[in-house]
PALUM-206084 format. One record per residue (C-alpha): residue in one letter; x, z, y. Coordinates in pm, whole numbers, plus 50000, padded with zeros to 5 digits. Each point is the difference from the previous one (the first is absolute). Layout:
! PALUM-206084
AXZY;...
! end
This chain:
! PALUM-206084
M853085456509229;T498044986350290;S500974965050095;V500634988250349;R496914978449973;D497815029949914;M501425019450291;K499144971550239;V496434997949871;A499565037850035;G501354998450354;L497634972050092;K497015019549865;L501045030450199;L500284978750315;L496554984849947;F498485034649938;S501575013050323;M498604970750199;V496525006949864;I500325036250109;I501204989450346;L497244974250041;S497415025249890;G501235023650269;C499734972650263;A496344994749919;G499215032950180;E497675028349923;K496454996149884;P497365000650282;P498655035250061;V496475009049895;W498684997850358;Y501014963250002;T497074991749773;E497715030050043;L499115019050320;P501195036149972;A497365026949957;G499905034350156;A497415018250205;N502505013450252;F501034966250143;Y498754966450115;H502204975149811;G501034965350117;V501984973049822;G501164967550156;I501544972649785;V501104966850144;Q501214969949803;K503274986050131;T500004965850164;S502384981650228;E497565005250289;N499765038149980;A503595008349917;E500665015850339;N496855021450034;I499075007449640;R500575037550042;E497645001150299;L497364980049812;A500165023749704;R499805030650225;N496994986350187;A498264992849670;A500595035849885;L498685014050329;A496934977749972;D499455014149652;I499965035350142;A497824989450294;S497384985649765;Q499765033649821;I499605017850334;R497214975550083;V498195008849678;N500395036650089;I498544994050349;E497154979249857;S498965027649759;E499925025550281;M498254977050248;S497194991849757;S498955036450002;V499825003850379;V499034965750133;T496904979749936;E500484962749986;S499374981850326;A499524963750087;G503784995849988;G500255016749658;I502245028449888;D502774975849891;E500754990350360;K500345036450099;V502225009049704;D502194969750055;F500645009050363;I500555037249932;S502494992649721;Q501984976450226;S500315025950274;R500585028849755;T502684985949771;A502274990950291;A500245037150083;V500255015449653;L502334975049834;T502915015650184;G500095026049720;V500574974149725;E503165004749790;Q501954974049803;V500325010149635;Q501814971849820;I501124963850029;F500434975649713;E501454965150024;D500814973449745;E500774963050015;T496374989750067;S498355027750199;Y500385029750231;G497825030949978;I499575032750185;Y498015031449913;M498805022150288;R497635029450021;L498225021750253;S499395036849940;R496275007950018;T500955033250160;I501854981950278;Y497074976050037;Q497585029150037;Q502265016550259;E500294968050202;S496244993949972;E499285034550135;K502314993350296;I498254966850064;C496615017149988;K500955027450244;L501604975150238;G496974976949987;V497575028550072;A502135011550293;E500224964850147;A496254994549957;Q499245033050172;N502274990450287;Y498044967750053;L496705019249986;D501305025050257;Q500884970850229;A496524985349950;Q498435032850114;A502225004450303;D498514998950349;N499804967950204;V500644976649705;E498544965050028;P497374990749739;T502234973049855;Q502895024549957;V497685025249834;L498994973449751;Q503594989349943;N501175035449927;K497165005149752;L500944967749825;Y503615011749975;A498895033849859;L497754983149745;N502834977249897;K502415029149944;L497495019649791;S498894969749800;M503594993749892;I500175034649837;E496385003249890;D500995005249636;L502425027850092;L497565019750215;T498095013249698;R503225015049862;Y501805012750308;D497135006050243;Q498195026049796;D497265008850248;G498894963650020;S500074999250379;S501894967250024;V497674982349757;K497135012150218;T501844987550308;I500214965049852;S496244999449954;E499415013450352;I502294973950159;R498304971849815;S496595012750106;S501075003750363;L501484964950004;A496824985049859;E497955019350255;W502344990150281;F499804962949919;G496265003249954;Q499725010750363;L501544968050128;E497604979050202;L500184965450144;S498454986150312;T500394966250164;S499714988050355;M497954970149889;D496504997050142;K499054977849708;A500645010149640;N499744964049880;W503224984450109;V502404974049875;M503655002350095;L501394965350064;K503734995650007;G501514996550343;L496744997550192;V498695034850065;Q501305034850056;P500715020749687;I497325023449873;P500885034950124;I499265028049755;Y500345036450093;V501035023749721;T499025035950062;Q499835032649810;M497045023050030;S500875034150141;G496835020450006;S497604979450208;D502784982350189;R501974968949914;V503755002150019;A501934967350038;L502434996049713;K503364987950125;R502604980349806;F498015001249679;P500794971949753;L497034983249837;Q499524973149740;V497294975050095;S498684974449756;F497324973450006;G499594982649667;S503474990149885;T501505002850349;S501795032250086;F501345013150331;K502225029750078;I499115014550335;Q500955030850195;A498255017250285;N501625001450340;D500185031150218;S496344996750095;G498974999649635;M499024963450018;V500964973149748;K499354962850014;L499234974749733;E501984970850133;T498464972949782;I497264998549742;H499294966349847;F496904996049787;D499854973349734;S496254999150030;V498445010650326;T496585002049838;A500925029649780;S499715036350096;G503185019749960;I501425034849990;I503265009950161;S501475028549797;I502275024150184;E502035026749822;P503035021450084;D503374984549921;V501285032249844;A503404987149893;E500854988650352;L498595031950147;A502325020349779;G503034979850111;E502975000049765;Q498265024349769;G497364973649952;K502264986449729;V499295030649787;L496255004750037;P498394986049683;F497795030749960;L498054994350318;K497674977749802;T498545032249867;V498975010550350;Q497204974149991;L500274991450368;P496784983950120;K499964965550150;I498204993450324;Q498054967950026;L498984980750308;N497174975849931;L500084966650175;A497064976449983;V502034968350016;R498534972050210;G501194970750201;P500825003650369;L497325000350266;M500584970550233;E498734983950313;I500424962550044;R500254988750359;A499534962849952;N500084974350277;E499524964349877;T499454973450265;A499584962549980;L500994981250313;D499725032350200;K496525007749869;P499145028449756;M499154986949653;D496495006649874;H501225000149640;P503605012949975;Y502244985949730;L502805025249960;S498715035750039;P497444996649713;I502784988449767;L502185029650097;K497205025249964;T498774987149663;T503494998549850;L501085034950112;Q496725015049879;K500654985749656;A503785005149983;I500395035250140;Q496415012250039;A500375000650375;E497055012150204;F499204985250339;V498245013250307;D498414980350280;G500645005950364;F503125006550201;G501335035249963;Q496605014649915;N501205015549673;S503105017849880;V501854974249793;D503294997849815;Y501044965950132;V498954973850250;I500474963249915;S500194977650302;L499324963249924;N500324974150276;A499384963349923;R499404970650230;S499804962449984;V501104977150283;E499984962950067;A503134982949873;G500104975450287;P497834970450102;P498144980349732;T501754970349840;E498774965949888;T500604988249645;Y498474968649852;G497365000450266;K499025036249946;T500605030250219;I501745029749834;Y499765035350145;K502585026149892;C500115038250030;L502565026749912;T499085035149879;S502295030550005;V499445035849885;E501835033150047;V499235031149796;N501175034950095;V499555032349802;L499745029150242;D499955037549959;A496805020550001;Q499995001050380;G500484962550024;E503165005050205;E503104996349781;V500594967149818;L500955007349639;F500134964249872;T499574965250144;T499784964549861;H498744966150119;L499404963049931;Q500534973650268;D498504966050081;V497964990549695;D498614965850089;G496564984849947;A498564965750093;A496564984350031;F498374968450138;S496995017150152;G501715021550262;Y502105030950065;D497405024549867;A500084983149661;A503834998450012;S500055037450077;Q497825007149696;K502314978749784;S503015018750132;Y498395033949929;A499074988549648;K503614991249925;M501165032350163;S497665020949782;K501614986149683;R503505008150119;F498825033650133;E498645008949655;T503154989549813;E502715010850247;I498745027850228;V497555020049787;P502445005549706;K502525014850245;L497435024750129;T498865008849648;K503565008049891;L500545019350318;F497015022749943;R500935004849635;G503435012150107;E501744971149824;T501954986950297;E503555010650063;
! end
């Protein structure tokens, strides 16, 4: 006979066994095979996204896992594109990787609409999703993309060949057509059996290179050796034209990139085809320099300029304008008088001339208006008696005051571009006013060299505000 105690023990064992069964059921199913190993199968692109659960991603963990799975599929499409591109494209300066990367970004956005969700698995620590894309659907979508791209490219080419189209618009339409075809270059070998579109790509690139090669520059400068100084002279006008047979055609509203050394300017022609370099500042005016001018293709293509990485393969030529850099050509109109008499040996103008020759390699001409110059410097200095002589300790002291005004004028000597002055620098002597005047000029020359000349040097270097 079974005792009550034995019955209680048996009941407790049964209860414990039941709890183990229940707890085992709560632990959930084992992770599917795809959780640890990417599914195989030639008919699909497979993608798996697994995200570990945290307090931060609790709300968007499903979206994170889905995006990871889609990225998995996209990477396989990229490999597929890369293998096809390597057989039809030679590497350029930008490299094939840049092309494949851009094509895959634009391609996957269109074809991933055919992705299907296969299975979801979730446990206490992670969330995973398995998705796949039928290769048949991918091929069908790719063929649609190819046909659409060819049609759009042909439409741009038709617009480029239409009557009465401005040169800039012709170029723009060709850039758009090249962009459309470059995006599907890997597909053209499969879906464009006669190879006409691949040939079109080559023809467009050749025509673009030829077109840019026909650009010519001319300037309205009489002198090729010119230094642009900030705020003092008119900008250098440059005319951008395109050769049309034996005639030059002004190129309107054409964006260009202009660089000199490390300095770069973006400029655009006005309706007359003329552009202006507003400011060029040279660190060393003794060096010869080259201004490099090239088409700003991205800006020319407008919004589509954001998707034109392949245009590096066009090998657009740069146009260079050589400038023999030199200092400005100047005329000094100096008038230095002592007690209303011209000075035989001026104090101030030699200091100014010597310093500017050394500091900015300025060249000077003699005579008034006999040569075509860049600037005229007008220097007027005079000494005057500072009153009657005075007696001190039995000696007579004579005093003089010297003042100077300096004006920088335009090439015609008419418009004042800059002015500065020093007033009433005193000098004294016992032997008379002539000696006092010389003393005053001597003191003035020191202040002139330390206060006036540095201002002019900075001005001509373009360092003033």
